[in-house]
Z-matrix of the N, CA and C atoms (Angstrom, degrees):
N
C 1 1.462
C 2 1.515 1 111.83
N 3 1.277 2 117.72 1 141.75
C 4 1.448 3 122.93 2 178.26
C 5 1.533 4 109.26 3 -108.18
N 6 1.288 5 118.23 4 127.25
C 7 1.465 6 121.67 5 -172.02
C 8 1.498 7 111.18 6 -86.50
N 9 1.325 8 113.28 7 157.40
C 10 1.507 9 121.13 8 175.26
C 11 1.465 10 110.80 9 -55.54
N 12 1.285 11 118.77 10 141.03
C 13 1.466 12 123.95 11 -179.96
C 14 1.480 13 116.84 12 89.40
N 15 1.342 14 116.09 13 -6.96
C 16 1.483 15 121.87 14 176.89
C 17 1.503 16 109.94 15 -70.46
N 18 1.323 17 115.49 16 139.46
C 19 1.499 18 119.71 17 175.65
C 20 1.486 19 107.70 18 -75.73
N 21 1.344 20 115.20 19 125.12
C 22 1.504 21 120.33 20 -173.58
C 23 1.529 22 110.35 21 -135.36
N 24 1.310 23 115.94 22 172.53
C 25 1.465 24 123.58 23 171.40
C 26 1.534 25 108.86 24 -125.39
N 27 1.318 26 114.58 25 134.88
C 28 1.470 27 119.51 26 179.46
C 29 1.515 28 109.23 27 -120.86
N 30 1.299 29 117.44 28 161.90
C 31 1.506 30 122.89 29 172.60
C 32 1.520 31 105.87 30 -113.96
N 33 1.279 32 114.86 31 135.97
C 34 1.494 33 120.56 32 -177.79
C 35 1.509 34 109.02 33 -132.15
N 36 1.300 35 117.11 34 132.78
C 37 1.480 36 120.45 35 173.10
C 38 1.546 37 107.24 36 -86.23
N 39 1.330 38 112.21 37 124.23
C 40 1.455 39 120.48 38 -179.47
C 41 1.536 40 110.55 39 -92.66
N 42 1.417 41 115.02 40 -45.39
C 43 1.416 42 119.30 41 -179.76
C 44 1.517 43 109.28 42 -132.84
N 45 1.336 44 116.10 43 133.29
C 46 1.488 45 120.76 44 171.99
C 47 1.535 46 108.26 45 -76.75
N 48 1.317 47 119.92 46 158.31
C 49 1.448 48 122.23 47 -177.25
C 50 1.550 49 113.21 48 -50.13
N 51 1.331 50 115.12 49 -41.00
C 52 1.518 51 117.37 50 -176.94
C 53 1.573 52 110.31 51 -77.37
N 54 1.304 53 119.80 52 -7.29
C 55 1.404 54 119.49 53 174.45
C 56 1.527 55 115.82 54 -96.90
N 57 1.328 56 115.02 55 -3.14
C 58 1.483 57 121.60 56 -177.26
C 59 1.491 58 109.84 57 -76.07
N 60 1.310 59 115.64 58 158.99
C 61 1.508 60 123.32 59 179.48
C 62 1.496 61 111.21 60 -59.40
N 63 1.310 62 116.54 61 143.42
C 64 1.493 63 120.19 62 179.60
C 65 1.479 64 111.95 63 -75.96
N 66 1.367 65 120.47 64 -15.16
C 67 1.482 66 120.02 65 -177.52
C 68 1.519 67 112.50 66 -93.06
N 69 1.303 68 119.15 67 18.30
C 70 1.404 69 123.11 68 176.87
C 71 1.556 70 109.20 69 -86.46
N 72 1.356 71 118.06 70 157.95
C 73 1.421 72 118.53 71 171.91
C 74 1.558 73 110.81 72 -62.80
N 75 1.384 74 112.49 73 148.85
C 76 1.471 75 116.20 74 -172.35
C 77 1.521 76 114.58 75 -54.68
N 78 1.364 77 115.83 76 -43.32
C 79 1.481 78 119.98 77 -179.72
C 80 1.524 79 112.67 78 -62.31
N 81 1.350 80 117.13 79 -31.01
C 82 1.444 81 123.30 80 177.66
C 83 1.502 82 110.14 81 -74.24
N 84 1.349 83 118.80 82 -44.14
C 85 1.428 84 122.36 83 -176.78
C 86 1.582 85 113.10 84 -64.51
N 87 1.321 86 114.98 85 -23.16
C 88 1.509 87 116.06 86 -178.29
C 89 1.572 88 116.60 87 -82.19
N 90 1.313 89 116.86 88 0.63
C 91 1.448 90 120.40 89 -178.26
C 92 1.553 91 108.67 90 -122.98
N 93 1.313 92 115.61 91 149.80
C 94 1.494 93 120.52 92 -179.84
C 95 1.524 94 107.70 93 -68.95
N 96 1.296 95 117.25 94 152.23
C 97 1.436 96 126.16 95 169.27
C 98 1.495 97 110.58 96 -88.53
N 99 1.353 98 117.38 97 115.13
C 100 1.459 99 121.96 98 -176.45
C 101 1.526 100 111.45 99 -119.98
N 102 1.334 101 113.44 100 153.67
C 103 1.456 102 117.17 101 174.58
C 104 1.534 103 108.64 102 -128.81
N 105 1.290 104 115.63 103 165.80
C 106 1.445 105 124.88 104 175.15
C 107 1.479 106 107.00 105 -117.16
N 108 1.355 107 117.63 106 133.28
C 109 1.475 108 122.88 107 -174.85
C 110 1.510 109 105.42 108 -133.24
N 111 1.357 110 115.22 109 134.28
C 112 1.450 111 120.55 110 175.51
C 113 1.503 112 107.19 111 -105.78
N 114 1.360 113 116.91 112 143.64
C 115 1.423 114 123.30 113 178.24
C 116 1.519 115 111.83 114 -174.64
N 117 1.305 116 116.78 115 -174.06
C 118 1.471 117 124.60 116 -179.72
C 119 1.528 118 109.90 117 -94.79
N 120 1.337 119 115.22 118 126.12
C 121 1.475 120 121.03 119 -177.46
C 122 1.491 121 110.86 120 -60.22
N 123 1.358 122 120.64 121 128.55
C 124 1.416 123 123.74 122 -177.79
C 125 1.517 124 110.62 123 -98.00
N 126 1.313 125 119.70 124 -21.53
C 127 1.414 126 122.79 125 177.99
C 128 1.553 127 110.28 126 -67.72
N 129 1.353 128 116.76 127 154.85
C 130 1.493 129 119.92 128 178.86
C 131 1.483 130 109.66 129 -57.41
N 132 1.331 131 116.43 130 -44.92
C 133 1.471 132 123.27 131 178.86
C 134 1.552 133 108.84 132 -157.35
N 135 1.360 134 115.08 133 161.46
C 136 1.472 135 116.86 134 178.29
C 137 1.549 136 108.58 135 -159.59
N 138 1.306 137 113.01 136 159.32
C 139 1.448 138 117.81 137 169.59
C 140 1.497 139 109.49 138 -109.66
N 141 1.293 140 118.13 139 167.67
C 142 1.432 141 122.50 140 176.19
C 143 1.539 142 110.28 141 -58.98
N 144 1.283 143 114.68 142 141.22
C 145 1.504 144 122.63 143 178.67
C 146 1.572 145 111.41 144 80.71
N 147 1.272 146 120.84 145 -5.20
C 148 1.464 147 120.20 146 173.88
C 149 1.500 148 109.94 147 -70.99
N 150 1.377 149 117.83 148 152.86
C 151 1.434 150 121.29 149 170.38
C 152 1.564 151 108.44 150 -80.89
N 153 1.369 152 116.25 151 121.17
C 154 1.458 153 122.03 152 -176.44
C 155 1.458 154 111.91 153 -132.41
N 156 1.312 155 116.36 154 171.90
C 157 1.538 156 123.15 155 174.29
C 158 1.514 157 104.53 156 -115.92
N 159 1.338 158 111.79 157 138.77
C 160 1.471 159 120.84 158 174.35
C 161 1.503 160 108.49 159 -122.48
N 162 1.363 161 114.84 160 155.12
C 163 1.424 162 122.05 161 171.99
C 164 1.540 163 107.50 162 -109.78
N 165 1.341 164 117.76 163 115.92
C 166 1.457 165 121.31 164 -179.60
C 167 1.513 166 113.67 165 -71.25
N 168 1.310 167 115.21 166 167.67
C 169 1.477 168 119.05 167 179.29
C 170 1.494 169 113.01 168 -53.89
N 171 1.413 170 115.96 169 -34.62
C 172 1.451 171 117.43 170 -178.61
C 173 1.466 172 113.63 171 -91.01
N 174 1.383 173 119.18 172 10.07
C 175 1.433 174 122.54 173 172.75
C 176 1.541 175 117.69 174 94.08
N 177 1.374 176 116.85 175 2.71
C 178 1.453 177 118.78 176 177.67
C 179 1.532 178 109.12 177 -76.64
N 180 1.292 179 115.15 178 149.54
C 181 1.481 180 120.14 179 171.61
C 182 1.483 181 108.29 180 -103.88
N 183 1.313 182 115.41 181 127.80
C 184 1.493 183 121.95 182 -179.95
C 185 1.528 184 109.40 183 -129.26
N 186 1.311 185 114.49 184 142.72
C 187 1.474 186 118.15 185 -179.26
C 188 1.550 187 107.76 186 -117.34
N 189 1.306 188 117.27 187 138.41
C 190 1.446 189 122.16 188 -179.22
C 191 1.535 190 109.82 189 -174.45
N 192 1.374 191 114.09 190 -173.82
C 193 1.419 192 120.28 191 -176.31
C 194 1.531 193 110.50 192 -87.44
N 195 1.343 194 115.74 193 126.59
C 196 1.454 195 120.53 194 -177.02
C 197 1.607 196 110.29 195 -67.38
N 198 1.276 197 114.11 196 119.96
C 199 1.507 198 118.76 197 179.62
C 200 1.515 199 116.41 198 -110.12
N 201 1.306 200 118.30 199 -23.80
C 202 1.450 201 118.06 200 -174.32
C 203 1.540 202 108.93 201 -162.97
N 204 1.353 203 115.71 202 142.04
C 205 1.473 204 121.60 203 170.58
C 206 1.511 205 109.14 204 -105.44
N 207 1.356 206 113.03 205 139.86
C 208 1.501 207 122.06 206 -179.11
C 209 1.553 208 108.91 207 52.29
N 210 1.316 209 115.69 208 60.69
C 211 1.469 210 118.66 209 -176.93
C 212 1.536 211 110.98 210 -67.75
N 213 1.336 212 117.00 211 136.98
C 214 1.449 213 118.34 212 176.82
C 215 1.500 214 112.20 213 -77.85
N 216 1.290 215 118.03 214 163.13
C 217 1.465 216 122.29 215 174.22
C 218 1.549 217 106.68 216 -86.44
N 219 1.348 218 115.42 217 124.34
C 220 1.419 219 116.14 218 178.75
C 221 1.591 220 107.50 219 -122.37
N 222 1.317 221 111.56 220 123.45
C 223 1.495 222 118.03 221 -179.18
C 224 1.529 223 108.37 222 -114.46
N 225 1.311 224 114.60 223 137.17
C 226 1.451 225 117.96 224 175.05
C 227 1.572 226 105.38 225 -144.35
N 228 1.282 227 110.75 226 134.68
C 229 1.471 228 118.15 227 176.62
C 230 1.542 229 109.03 228 -110.46
N 231 1.276 230 116.09 229 23.00
C 232 1.445 231 120.10 230 177.32
C 233 1.478 232 113.15 231 97.11
N 234 1.284 233 116.30 232 175.61
C 235 1.470 234 124.18 233 177.14
C 236 1.527 235 111.98 234 -80.84
N 237 1.312 236 113.93 235 160.92
C 238 1.417 237 121.52 236 179.40
C 239 1.556 238 110.43 237 -63.13
N 240 1.323 239 118.18 238 132.19
C 241 1.484 240 120.74 239 179.04
C 242 1.524 241 105.27 240 -120.29
N 243 1.347 242 118.64 241 110.41
C 244 1.420 243 120.82 242 -176.60
C 245 1.556 244 113.90 243 -60.25
N 246 1.335 245 117.05 244 -31.69
C 247 1.390 246 120.80 245 -176.87
C 248 1.579 247 113.25 246 -63.84
N 249 1.256 248 114.59 247 -21.59
C 250 1.501 249 119.94 248 176.28
C 251 1.546 250 110.17 249 -61.86
N 252 1.337 251 116.97 250 -37.98
C 253 1.447 252 118.82 251 179.73
C 254 1.532 253 109.94 252 -69.88
N 255 1.281 254 118.92 253 -30.66
C 256 1.528 255 121.05 254 175.57
C 257 1.539 256 108.08 255 -68.15
N 258 1.303 257 118.07 256 -42.69
C 259 1.450 258 121.09 257 -179.38
C 260 1.500 259 109.34 258 -63.66
N 261 1.372 260 117.15 259 -39.82
C 262 1.474 261 123.05 260 179.31
C 263 1.552 262 106.84 261 -58.08
N 264 1.343 263 117.15 262 -50.25
C 265 1.439 264 120.41 263 179.09
C 266 1.509 265 116.08 264 -58.68
N 267 1.297 266 116.93 265 -41.33
C 268 1.460 267 123.15 266 176.65
C 269 1.483 268 110.08 267 -61.50
N 270 1.299 269 116.44 268 -47.98
C 271 1.526 270 119.59 269 -179.17
C 272 1.468 271 110.57 270 -61.07
N 273 1.362 272 118.06 271 -48.39
C 274 1.450 273 120.41 272 -178.50
C 275 1.545 274 110.27 273 -63.97
N 276 1.225 275 118.99 274 -34.23
C 277 1.519 276 121.96 275 178.79
C 278 1.530 277 109.53 276 -66.21
N 279 1.359 278 114.31 277 -46.25
C 280 1.457 279 121.18 278 -175.75
C 281 1.497 280 109.04 279 -68.08
N 282 1.330 281 118.53 280 -28.16
C 283 1.461 282 120.41 281 -177.51
C 284 1.514 283 110.09 282 -93.92
N 285 1.331 284 121.24 283 -0.84
C 286 1.408 285 123.71 284 174.22
C 287 1.587 286 111.17 285 83.56
N 288 1.336 287 117.59 286 20.81
C 289 1.423 288 121.84 287 178.13
C 290 1.493 289 111.58 288 -76.71
N 291 1.333 290 115.51 289 169.42
C 292 1.451 291 117.70 290 178.10
C 293 1.515 292 108.95 291 -81.93
N 294 1.393 293 114.73 292 151.70
C 295 1.450 294 119.80 293 -172.66
C 296 1.550 295 115.32 294 -87.48
N 297 1.377 296 117.57 295 -7.43
C 298 1.406 297 117.93 296 -172.43
C 299 1.584 298 115.32 297 -99.77
N 300 1.314 299 118.69 298 2.05
C 301 1.442 300 121.50 299 -176.58
C 302 1.519 301 108.91 300 -97.83
């Protein structure tokens, strides 16, 4: 059980497939548009996958399916791209930088 006031992450459906724009690619139009929202649980208690209300940091109340308690911050700037190192070397060479740094 997750107690009221716990920092949680919910998933909320914003648009059903039939509500999405008609100028989207077909595979995109066929799925709902969902968002993930973090905030403080407003219900007295809840279990994962319950429909709950959270209060966000900026005070908005959002309702959605409870996915995670105490969600960590996950940052990703993408996968390693070896070509970037080549570009770095080209730029350094063109700018007259040393080649060993």
